[in-house]
Every structure is written in C-alpha cells, then in structure tokens.
N, C-alpha and C positions, 0 to 999 in steps of 0.2 A: 504494500500500500504506500509506504513512504517514498519509494523511488518514483512511482507514477506521479504522486502529488508533488514531489520535490522538483522534478523537471518542469511541470506545468506552472508551479508556483514561482520559482526564482526567475523564470522568463518574464514575469510581470513586475519585477522589482528592478528599479534603477539603482544599482550599487555604485557607490562612490568610495571615498576613502573610509577606513574603518571607524574614524571619529565622526564622520558626517552621517546625516540621516540617509537611509536607503528607502526611497519613496516608492510606494505602490503606484503602478502606472495603469492599472485596469479599473474596473468598476469601483466607484466609491458611493457611500451613502451620503445623504444630505449633511450628516455630521462630519464628513470628511474622512471617515474610517474606510479603509480598503475592505472589499467584500470578495470572498473566494468560495467557490462551490467545491465541496468535498463529498465523499460517499456518505458522510454523516450529516449532510445538509450544508447550507451556507454558513460560513464562519468569518469572523474578523481576520483580515490579512495578518495583523500583528500577532494574533492568537496562533495562526497556522505557522508563522515564522518561529514563534516560541516552541511550538511542538516539534518542528523539523530539526531544531538544534538541541532538543532534549531538555529544554527549560521547563516545558509542560509535559507531564507524563502521558496524557491523552487529550485529544481535542475537546472532549466533553468534561474535562476536569473542572471542579467547582471553583478553583481560584481564578481571579481576574488577571489579565496581563496589562500592566501599566507601562507608560512611557516616561522615561527620565527627561526626554527632549520635549515632551508635550506636543508632538507633531503626530496627529492621528494617521497620517499616511506612512509613517516610518515603520519599517520592518527590520531595521538593524538590530540583531539580537543583543548587542552590547548596550542598546538604549532601552531594552525591555526588562521588566522585573515582575515577579508575581506578588499578589496581595489579596487580602480578603475583601469582601464588599465594603467593610468599614475603612480599610486602607484606601480603596478606590475613592470613596466619598471624601476622605480626609485629603487625599492628593488633589482631587478636583477643587475642593475649597481652598487649599493652599495656593493653587494656581489660578484662582478666580475664574473658574470655568463653570459652565452649566447654566441652567435656567436662572438660577439665583445663587449668589454666594452664600454659603451656610453662615448664619450669624448665631452666635451662642451668647448666653448670658445677657448682660445689659445691652449688647450691640444688636440683639434681636428686637425689632420694632414691636413685636407682640409681647415682649417681656413686661410683666406687671410689677416686678420687684427689682431692687438694686442688689448688687453683690453683698453689700453690707447687711441688707435685710435678710438675705438668704443665709449668711453666716450667723446672724442672730437667731433665726429659726432653728438652724442645726444645733447651735449651742444650747438654746432653751430646751429643745426636745431631748438632747443628750443628758440633761440633768435628771430626767425622769419625773419632773414635777408638773409638767403640762402635757395635755393630750394633743394629738394631731387636730382633733375637732376644735379645741379651744384656740390653737395656733391659727387655724383656718379662719375663725371668726375675727381674731385680732388683726390679721393681715388682709382680710377681705378676699380670701381664696377658698377653694373647695378642699375638703379633707384629702381626696385622692391627689390633688396637686401638692399638698404639704407632704404626703407620703412619698411622692417621687423626689421631693427635695431632700427629705431626711434620709432616704435610702441611697441617694446619690444617682438615681436614675435620670434626674435633671439637675443641672448646675454642677454636679460633682459633689464630693464630700469635702467639707471644710477641713483644713489641716490645723 
C-alpha cells in the first residue's frame, strides 16, 4: 500500500530545501489544506506525509498532525508534529488562527468574573465554611458555574 501511495503522493509535492516548506500542488480545501485520496478515503496531505515517513502509525490514527510552519499546504515532515485535539486547539490559539481566537479568563468577553474574584471563590470554598450554592448567590452565578470554578474545570485552580 505505501509504495503505491508514496509515488502518487510525492509527485504532488513541490520539494525545496529541507528547511523550507514543501507545498502540496494538487487539490486543496477552502482552508488551504492539501487533500489526497487514499484507499481509506480522502485525507489531509500533511497527514499522509506524516504517515509515509513513519511519524503517524496509521492514516486513521487518532492524533492530529500539526504544522510548526503554520502553512496548511506544507508536507515537509520536519515541519510536522503530532498532538492531541487539545494540543491542536492550543496551537491554533497561539497562532491566532481559526474562526475566533480562544480567549480565556478575563480576556473572554463572556466572562462575568475577574481573576481576583475567581481566586476569592476558590479560597473561600477551600476553607470548607461556605457552600457552592451560597458562593453562587454572593457572586450572582449558578451553582454549576461555581462548581466548575472550584474544581478547576474553568479558570484553572488557584495556586
């Protein structure tokens, strides 16, 4: 399977020096990512490149293939690395890509609390003298929102 894919695939990549991007020259999606048809169905060209050089164990492996160069057409294996869905989201946010840049904590326009208030909630709850329900009333929040704050599911845990 690899030899057939390999010859078809690399013929569609414009290779330059090892440091530069090797751009996909065939079909691309609106997002700019190369698209390549395999026996397993269509796959991202960068994903196929990662598979062909052994970075990805199978084409259908659950890990994402990310770009160091942030060039969606790039298939240079030295520019690619594997990551989880969370790694991919973090990489996207750090590079200011996507529909909207991820905004956390006070920088999120939907945030109702400041970092100081969150730290106060976490400290008060940690004393064991106040319930999540009472904290919710005090801060104008719901109990589930307070629960996510004190467990670190939102905002993280204060240090």
